[in-house]
TORSE-516028 format. One line per field, with one value per residue (C-alpha): residue in one letter; x, y, z. Coordinates in pm, whole numbers. Layout:
BEGIN
koldo <- c(A, ...)
X <- c(X, ...)
Y <- c(Y, ...)
Z <- c(Z, ...)
# end
This chain:
BEGIN
koldo <- c(M, P, V, L, L, V, R, R, R, G, R, A, T, G, A, A, T, G, T, G, F, G, S, A, A, G, A, D, A, L, L, R, T, P, A, G, R, I, P, S, L, R, H, V, D, R, P, E, L, A, G, A, H, P, A, D, G, R, P, G, G, G, G, R, T, P, A, A, S, P, A, Y, I, R, R, D, V, E, P, Q, L, C, E, A, L, R, R, A, G, F, V, L, L, V, G, E, A, A, A, G, K, S, R, L, A, H, E, A, A, R, S, L, F, P, R, H, A, F, V, R, P, L, G, R, A, A, L, P, L, A, V, R, T, A, A, R, R, R, R, S, V, L, W, L, D, D, L, E, D, F, L, G, A, G, G, L, T, T, A, L, L, A, G, L, S, T, A, P, P, G, R, R, V, V, L, A, T, L, R, T, E, E, Y, R, R, F, D, A, R, E, E, S, R, L, T, G, S, D, R, D, A, W, R, T, Q, R, D, V, L, R, R, A, E, V, V, R, L, A, R, H, W, S, P, E, E, R, R, R, A, A, D, H, R, Q, D, P, R, I, N, A, A, L, R, A, G, E, R, F, G, I, A, E, V, L, S, A, G, P, R, L, L, A, A, W, Q, H, A, W, A, P, G, A, N, P, R, G, A, A, V, V, A, A, A, V, D, C, R, R, A, G, L, H, R, P, V, S, R, E, R, L, C, E, L, H, V, P, H, L, A, A, R, G, G, G, D, L, R, P, E, P, F, A, E, A, M, D, W, A, C, A, A, G, Y, A, T, S, G, L, L, V, G, D, R, S, Q, G, Y, A, A, F, D, Y, L, I, D, T, P, G, L, A, P, V, P, D, H, L, W, R, T, L, V, T, R, V, T, P, A, E, A, Y, D, M, G, L, L, A, H, Q, E, G, R, S, R, R, A, A, E, A, L, S, R, A, R, R, G, G, V, T, G, A, D, F, L, L, A, I, T, L, G, D, A, G, R, T, R, W, A, A, A, E, L, A, G, I, T, R, R, R, E, N, R, L, G, P, R, H, P, D, T, L, A, A, R, H, Q, R, A, H, F, T, G, Q, S, G, D, S, M, E, A, A, R, Q, L, A, R, L, L, A, D, R, L, P, V, Q, G, A, E, H, P, Q, V, L, A, T, R, R, S, L, I, W, Y, G, A, G, D, P, A, R, I, E, Q, Q, S, A, E, L, L, A, D, A, E, R, L, L, G, P, D, D, P, H, T, L, A, V, R, S, T, R, A, S, L, A, A, P, A, G, R, T, A, E, A, L, A, A, W, E, S, L, A, A, D, R, S, R, V, M, G, P, D, H, P, H, T, I, P, R, P, G, R, T, G, P, F, P, E, R, R, G, P, V, R, R, G, P, R, P, A, G, P, D, P, P)
X <- c(12434, 12237, 12086, 12044, 11705, 11520, 11178, 10874, 10776, 11038, 11323, 11545, 11883, 12072, 11993, 11700, 11803, 11773, 11477, 11281, 11227, 11407, 11693, 11571, 11779, 12077, 12139, 12352, 12066, 12030, 11954, 12279, 12435, 12662, 12957, 12811, 12703, 12361, 12210, 12043, 11702, 11724, 11931, 11620, 11462, 11271, 10941, 10985, 11311, 11125, 10848, 10601, 10418, 10537, 10284, 10023, 10277, 10028, 9891, 9655, 9756, 10141, 10429, 10564, 10844, 10845, 10809, 10883, 10703, 10363, 10372, 10302, 9962, 9943, 9730, 9462, 9660, 10003, 10009, 9907, 10186, 10447, 10350, 10388, 10724, 10852, 10702, 10728, 11005, 10791, 10525, 10320, 10090, 9776, 9589, 9468, 9647, 9799, 9638, 9917, 10096, 10466, 10451, 10274, 10556, 10854, 10754, 10671, 11017, 11203, 11045, 11090, 11447, 11665, 11963, 11842, 12029, 11783, 11835, 11609, 11635, 11527, 11410, 11359, 11711, 11871, 11636, 11900, 12172, 11933, 11839, 12228, 12311, 12000, 12104, 12486, 12392, 12319, 12012, 11845, 11470, 11432, 11212, 10997, 10769, 10519, 10567, 10416, 10748, 10947, 10692, 10717, 11035, 11340, 11128, 11079, 11024, 11004, 11343, 11503, 11304, 11411, 11776, 11628, 11406, 11679, 11734, 11563, 11238, 11297, 11637, 11617, 11279, 11104, 10868, 10641, 10342, 10087, 9795, 9488, 9393, 9704, 9650, 9296, 9453, 9574, 9239, 9083, 8810, 9082, 9265, 8955, 9003, 9320, 9461, 9779, 10109, 9953, 9787, 10135, 10311, 9992, 10098, 10429, 10358, 10062, 10312, 10547, 10246, 10122, 10494, 10370, 10173, 9942, 9834, 9570, 9523, 9218, 9190, 8918, 9045, 8849, 8723, 9016, 9262, 9067, 9109, 9469, 9472, 9336, 9571, 9804, 9565, 9846, 9987, 9745, 9794, 9630, 9369, 9284, 9277, 9040, 8780, 8809, 8523, 8514, 8480, 8854, 9150, 9383, 9662, 9505, 9426, 9769, 9915, 9667, 9577, 9200, 9306, 9541, 9288, 9040, 9320, 9371, 8993, 8960, 9207, 9052, 8832, 8913, 9148, 9278, 9546, 9415, 9777, 9889, 9567, 9652, 10035, 9916, 9677, 9974, 10189, 9905, 9853, 10206, 10174, 9850, 9996, 10252, 10545, 10673, 10983, 10970, 10899, 11125, 11011, 11044, 10819, 10535, 10551, 10476, 10236, 10002, 9871, 9631, 9492, 9442, 9278, 9059, 8919, 8908, 9250, 9265, 8909, 9063, 9278, 9566, 9860, 10251, 10403, 10641, 10395, 10197, 10502, 10543, 10176, 10214, 10514, 10465, 10386, 10119, 9885, 10130, 10526, 10469, 10289, 10066, 10420, 10705, 11043, 11280, 11428, 11725, 11527, 11223, 10850, 10585, 10245, 10131, 10024, 9667, 9579, 9631, 9360, 9082, 8763, 8629, 8941, 8925, 9120, 9456, 9472, 9653, 9859, 10037, 10083, 10226, 10473, 10533, 10612, 10843, 11085, 11076, 11320, 11247, 11182, 10898, 10772, 10715, 10520, 10319, 10230, 10104, 9911, 9755, 9683, 9517, 9265, 9194, 9399, 9561, 9699, 9862, 10002, 10147, 10302, 10471, 10532, 10707, 10950, 11000, 11081, 11331, 11500, 11558, 11314, 11226, 10877, 10818, 10772, 10565, 10298, 10334, 10218, 9929, 9832, 9825, 9650, 9410, 9367, 9264, 9596, 9573, 9802, 10074, 10043, 10045, 10344, 10530, 10448, 10580, 10921, 10909, 10853, 11150, 11358, 11234, 11268, 11641, 11693, 11499, 11377, 11056, 10911, 11009, 10670, 10766, 10779, 10472, 10292, 10409, 10292, 9943, 9905, 10066, 9797, 9504, 9609, 9644, 9287, 9118, 9298, 9071, 9315, 9115, 9261, 9659, 9535, 9394, 9726, 9922, 9722, 9715, 10085, 10078, 9854, 10101, 10413, 10222, 10090, 10437, 10588, 10243, 10019, 9700, 9538, 9750, 9510, 9711, 9666, 9297, 9307, 9469, 9198, 8985, 9098, 9161, 8773, 8728, 8947, 8920, 8690, 8499, 8195, 7973, 7878, 8229, 8306, 7994, 8162, 8477, 8333, 8141, 8454, 8648, 8373, 8362, 8734, 8734, 8498, 8647, 9012, 8934, 8561, 8254, 8328, 8708, 8699, 8849, 8562, 8338, 8511, 8460, 8096, 8129, 8277, 7985, 7734, 7860, 7914, 7551, 7410, 7582, 7527, 7135, 7059, 6970, 6742, 7009, 7249, 7045, 6933, 7338, 7430, 7159, 7272, 7608, 7572, 7400, 7694, 7940, 7744, 7752, 8101, 8249, 8002, 7761, 8002, 8267, 8368, 8297, 7886, 7785, 7810, 8050, 7952, 8106, 8109, 7948, 7802, 7624, 7949, 8041, 8394, 8524, 8795, 8878, 8677, 8491, 8704, 8568, 8694, 8593, 8463, 8406, 8670, 8663, 8496, 8812, 9166, 9390)
Y <- c(8198, 8550, 8714, 9077, 9218, 9391, 9592, 9476, 9806, 10075, 9863, 10127, 10090, 10404, 10770, 10983, 11188, 11539, 11449, 11407, 11027, 10730, 10643, 10341, 10007, 10014, 9745, 9527, 9524, 9155, 8989, 8879, 8750, 9000, 8829, 8950, 8629, 8475, 8313, 7932, 7891, 7695, 8015, 8242, 8139, 8429, 8487, 8867, 8826, 8684, 8958, 8853, 9096, 9080, 8917, 9189, 9283, 9334, 9007, 9072, 9450, 9335, 9569, 9679, 9438, 9284, 8854, 8543, 8466, 8258, 7912, 7843, 7695, 7485, 7597, 7389, 7503, 7416, 7073, 7230, 7481, 7232, 7025, 7321, 7438, 7051, 7094, 7445, 7682, 7983, 7995, 8299, 8270, 8512, 8669, 8963, 9204, 9012, 8690, 8513, 8463, 8553, 8330, 8013, 8055, 8095, 7787, 7564, 7681, 7597, 7288, 7155, 7333, 7413, 7396, 7620, 7955, 8239, 8507, 8833, 9143, 9473, 9655, 9658, 9805, 9445, 9249, 9178, 9069, 8869, 8671, 8623, 8518, 8269, 8107, 8075, 7884, 7502, 7509, 7853, 8014, 8368, 8539, 8817, 8918, 9179, 9140, 9416, 9593, 9404, 9477, 9746, 9942, 9808, 9483, 9118, 8990, 8663, 8683, 8738, 8417, 8255, 8242, 8016, 7788, 7525, 7366, 7027, 7106, 7220, 7299, 7673, 7804, 8149, 8205, 8544, 8684, 8919, 9070, 8986, 9344, 9387, 9043, 9151, 9439, 9119, 8957, 8984, 9254, 9492, 9460, 9589, 9906, 9975, 10089, 10146, 10087, 10071, 9778, 9665, 9711, 9533, 9232, 9218, 9196, 8976, 8744, 8721, 8595, 8384, 8172, 8144, 7856, 8038, 7901, 8108, 8183, 8276, 8561, 8359, 8061, 7700, 7529, 7287, 7581, 7706, 7363, 7367, 7706, 7594, 7389, 7670, 7861, 7906, 8202, 8475, 8614, 8302, 8309, 8668, 8599, 8304, 8522, 8771, 8534, 8484, 8833, 8839, 8579, 8456, 8567, 8938, 8954, 8843, 9116, 9360, 9475, 9544, 9727, 9955, 10044, 10130, 10315, 10556, 10607, 10694, 10934, 11184, 11293, 11641, 11629, 11289, 11234, 11398, 11517, 11184, 11056, 11308, 11183, 10833, 10943, 11109, 10808, 10580, 10790, 10781, 10443, 10453, 10673, 10449, 10527, 10238, 10394, 10499, 10888, 11135, 11257, 11619, 11546, 11409, 11741, 11895, 11653, 11590, 11943, 11950, 11625, 11763, 12072, 11927, 11695, 12038, 12160, 12396, 12272, 11903, 12053, 11858, 11764, 11878, 11707, 11554, 11382, 11266, 11129, 10916, 10801, 10705, 10480, 10353, 9974, 10028, 9780, 9567, 9529, 9724, 10078, 10238, 10378, 10137, 10276, 10509, 10862, 10764, 10514, 10721, 10584, 10386, 10305, 9959, 9759, 9660, 10018, 10055, 9859, 10014, 10042, 10394, 10572, 10919, 10970, 11048, 11475, 11667, 11847, 11504, 11363, 11706, 11713, 11339, 11328, 11624, 11444, 11045, 10895, 10867, 10508, 10558, 10868, 10599, 10388, 10658, 10767, 10417, 10395, 10722, 10634, 10317, 10509, 10769, 11051, 11184, 11479, 11328, 11030, 11287, 11471, 11155, 11039, 11330, 11325, 10937, 11016, 11284, 11040, 10797, 10522, 10253, 10296, 10643, 10773, 10531, 10559, 10950, 10953, 10718, 10917, 11232, 11078, 10931, 11299, 11425, 11535, 11239, 11378, 11450, 11125, 10982, 11181, 11080, 10730, 10738, 10844, 10580, 10288, 10414, 10395, 10052, 9934, 10037, 9900, 9583, 9491, 9563, 9238, 9278, 9269, 9620, 9738, 9585, 9747, 10088, 10023, 9958, 10264, 10449, 10337, 10376, 10750, 10835, 10672, 10897, 11204, 11149, 10975, 10636, 10553, 10606, 10387, 10092, 10087, 10093, 9798, 9588, 9614, 9564, 9249, 9082, 9123, 8986, 8685, 8482, 8593, 8551, 8335, 8348, 8300, 8541, 8813, 9070, 8942, 8931, 9275, 9400, 9242, 9407, 9768, 9721, 9632, 9896, 10170, 9989, 10088, 9863, 9678, 9671, 9315, 9225, 9418, 9238, 8910, 8969, 9080, 8782, 8584, 8757, 8732, 8365, 8310, 8499, 8335, 7992, 8092, 8323, 8254, 8443, 8672, 8762, 9130, 9105, 8915, 9139, 9412, 9281, 9272, 9631, 9665, 9504, 9679, 10021, 9949, 9799, 10176, 10344, 10037, 10097, 9844, 10049, 9789, 9535, 9775, 9853, 9487, 9409, 9674, 9615, 9251, 9383, 9577, 9320, 9064, 9317, 9414, 9045, 8979, 9293, 9434, 9722, 10001, 9908, 10186, 9950, 9891, 10244, 10564, 10811, 11183, 11404, 11106, 11138, 10886, 10538, 10352, 10405, 10242, 10489, 10713, 11033, 11289, 11250, 11301, 11408, 11166, 10914, 10705, 10805, 10690, 10352, 10198, 10019, 10141, 9810)
Z <- c(12102, 12177, 11879, 11836, 11938, 11670, 11711, 11541, 11372, 11310, 11164, 11090, 11246, 11274, 11387, 11258, 10947, 10875, 10676, 10978, 10949, 11101, 10840, 10637, 10738, 10513, 10230, 10469, 10738, 10844, 11167, 11297, 11644, 11824, 11658, 11308, 11210, 11036, 11341, 11285, 11355, 11662, 11823, 11734, 12041, 12100, 11869, 11898, 11672, 11387, 11449, 11668, 11865, 12255, 12487, 12713, 12961, 13261, 13342, 13646, 13668, 13684, 13633, 13294, 13253, 12946, 13074, 12874, 12583, 12656, 12579, 12233, 12172, 11863, 11578, 11377, 11071, 11185, 10970, 10662, 10733, 10807, 10510, 10273, 10415, 10334, 9983, 9881, 9820, 9882, 10181, 10235, 10583, 10568, 10803, 11007, 11221, 11563, 11446, 11558, 11204, 11288, 11607, 11410, 11150, 11387, 11612, 11264, 11088, 11412, 11450, 11077, 11012, 11324, 11128, 10854, 10856, 10952, 10705, 10782, 10622, 10795, 10547, 10192, 10100, 10253, 10046, 9738, 10010, 10199, 9878, 9786, 10148, 10153, 9828, 9944, 10214, 10199, 10416, 10482, 10558, 10383, 10651, 10492, 10809, 10668, 10332, 10183, 10325, 10067, 9761, 9530, 9388, 9451, 9630, 9570, 9206, 9053, 8920, 9303, 9388, 9083, 9247, 9550, 9367, 9243, 9589, 9666, 9872, 10226, 10152, 10045, 10196, 10178, 10475, 10445, 10658, 10519, 10650, 10527, 10426, 10213, 10031, 9939, 9739, 9483, 9408, 9097, 9187, 9285, 8923, 8741, 8942, 8801, 8442, 8320, 8467, 8824, 8685, 8563, 8869, 9082, 8814, 8890, 9290, 9230, 9028, 9317, 9561, 9304, 9339, 9696, 9852, 10039, 10412, 10579, 10950, 11098, 11375, 11599, 11760, 11720, 12001, 11971, 12004, 12293, 12459, 12387, 12514, 12836, 12925, 13002, 13213, 13457, 13296, 13396, 13025, 12844, 13130, 13066, 12661, 12716, 12965, 12690, 12520, 12182, 12027, 11989, 11907, 12155, 12010, 11945, 12313, 12409, 12168, 12371, 12017, 12108, 12439, 12240, 12022, 12275, 12440, 12153, 12088, 12442, 12456, 12229, 12531, 12692, 12961, 12876, 12619, 12304, 12193, 12247, 12037, 11748, 11737, 11711, 11442, 11224, 11252, 11161, 10829, 10771, 10719, 10541, 10286, 10178, 10412, 10598, 10757, 11106, 11173, 11392, 11702, 11556, 11266, 11462, 11676, 11321, 11161, 11435, 11475, 11225, 11361, 11708, 11564, 11372, 11661, 11886, 11979, 12287, 12368, 12437, 12746, 12508, 12750, 12684, 12374, 12578, 12785, 12463, 12360, 12692, 12693, 12302, 12376, 12726, 12763, 13001, 12800, 12642, 12583, 12252, 12306, 12065, 11902, 11846, 11854, 11992, 11965, 11769, 11545, 11503, 11567, 11373, 11477, 11596, 11295, 11483, 11418, 11046, 10919, 11184, 11029, 10941, 10959, 10750, 10424, 10478, 10534, 10253, 10513, 10606, 10265, 10143, 10421, 10354, 9973, 9986, 10223, 10134, 9917, 9564, 9587, 9859, 9638, 9379, 9628, 9758, 9410, 9296, 9617, 9537, 9167, 9302, 9523, 9223, 9374, 9042, 9174, 9471, 9234, 8999, 9264, 9414, 9070, 8917, 9243, 9205, 8838, 8935, 9146, 8835, 8964, 8716, 8587, 8738, 8400, 8269, 8580, 8556, 8234, 8287, 8557, 8388, 8103, 8290, 8439, 8078, 7955, 7657, 7396, 7650, 7789, 7410, 7324, 7689, 7606, 7244, 7389, 7651, 7404, 7197, 7527, 7617, 7256, 7234, 7649, 7623, 7291, 7086, 7232, 7576, 7840, 7923, 7576, 7469, 7771, 7713, 7309, 7439, 7657, 7381, 7147, 7399, 7475, 7104, 7046, 7374, 7217, 6911, 6653, 6633, 6299, 6446, 6743, 6544, 6346, 6649, 6793, 6482, 6503, 6852, 6856, 6566, 6780, 7133, 6939, 6892, 7232, 7470, 7289, 7173, 7514, 7699, 7905, 7737, 7368, 7455, 7596, 7288, 7076, 7257, 7220, 6832, 6817, 7001, 6752, 6474, 6168, 5947, 5869, 6171, 6123, 6114, 6437, 6581, 6480, 6612, 6914, 6963, 6931, 7159, 7433, 7375, 7423, 7724, 7912, 7792, 7904, 8200, 8333, 8278, 8600, 8482, 8482, 8158, 8028, 8191, 8020, 7681, 7767, 7848, 7485, 7358, 7489, 7427, 7066, 7011, 7070, 6824, 6539, 6597, 6838, 7124, 7315, 7279, 7424, 7719, 7809, 7784, 8009, 8273, 8257, 8312, 8596, 8722, 8710, 8839, 9134, 9223, 9158, 9269, 9527, 9455, 9547, 9273, 9032, 8743, 8896, 8968, 8784, 8934, 8981, 8678, 8438, 8133, 7912, 8004, 8090, 8469, 8410, 8149, 8256, 8165, 7978, 7636, 7349, 6972, 6706, 6492, 6767, 7165, 7429, 7508, 7809, 7958, 7945, 7876)
# end
């Protein structure tokens, strides 16, 4: 039974739209057979159909015709993956780009579940249909290659996963892959960088990942794996990968990732393919800005020009644009070029290039062009990413577009963004309205309502009204406790905010903060970001109470621990230029009031 071929990147299925970007895969876009049926895994006999990179198409200098996939070489982690698939309902395979994640997942799933339906959505919009389809089948594998494409506004949630969790183990399975760089965005160190609703959005996505059993795949191949690969030296592609030594993984070399990266870097030379290199740079920056949809040829023609000018423009003797596109899309190094797609679908950068170290920040001209042309949901994703990167102007622009488009949560994140940028009174007033709307729609004790109330209290205090902030926090704490329990991290965060904005006997405040620190260390551990934030609050309160030497000693100890846990370059470890006061993690300007602005937002 033949199965429709879909491309590794550029998952759009229709013609390019008038916005200059490939049309996003529609709500009914699932991988299907020519007859329109969902295939079973035994019929998905080509790993490219599951998202695997095509293997290098020039073994020993051959032609450009894509060859059959190389023989599968068993990976050391395969037994662990298979055991997880038998036992767990949601398995996540994590590894670096071109490490062989998709090929390994495809081979393991086919060996275990040949008769299971293979349900692969071709875009985020198709995810709800994919979940319903998988839930209706007696046996199914919901395939989410590159899970980051399915997280965010309108994406995967724990509620969607719950619809698949009622089947016995191995009956309905969610199998996903994720690049290591994306997975690292959800570790504890990253949480401490975030505030407000970007932390809430981050936690929503992290909660999805926490439902998964994670299996890690190393990029470098072990001696045993290389010995198994040597049994297939008759394939010149595998032989060439083995000859590449241990600097690269075999799957990495088979996908030609290093060769494509080198080709891009070398193309900037005068008279080489500098315009092609600029086109690829523009496509890479579209992905880095948060756009997962392919970009049209016409839009790349516009976007690449400043990239080329920044590297020398006409002095580089650039080739014509048509020649540049041919070069970028050619499968001269692999069956995949630097750009993947075609004129009807649009073009996306080969994902190996996205994580290249040392890339310059996404330029303003490209970001501004994107944000005016993307969908509201895509604008939300771009705004969330910009806020997490500390780019408040970009975040506000994107989130304003998302809010006008009716994206859920965009108003909340926009209020936090502008509040962090100094518009604290406006943020507090906006959050008061958001709180009322959430109370009416969700109820006063819904987690989203509680989060809005916490942020409203925070910015009320930041704007100078500490007494009102303390009153709001006291009511919030009373409502959180019966819903979330005394040991919930958000209850601890509310207690910390109440200590900071509350007034009273210094000895009592000191006792409360000591009790909170003991609870945080017991429940979360000494290195958790919440625990470190409590220590910061205690150090901040010591100096105004006249315990200057104690405050300095506490701060020095905290700085050392944050450097050890988070790294010396973390924004909570070292002061940032333009910040006032001794506490570098405080966001926003100092405000006058009964108490200065707190060191950590909720």
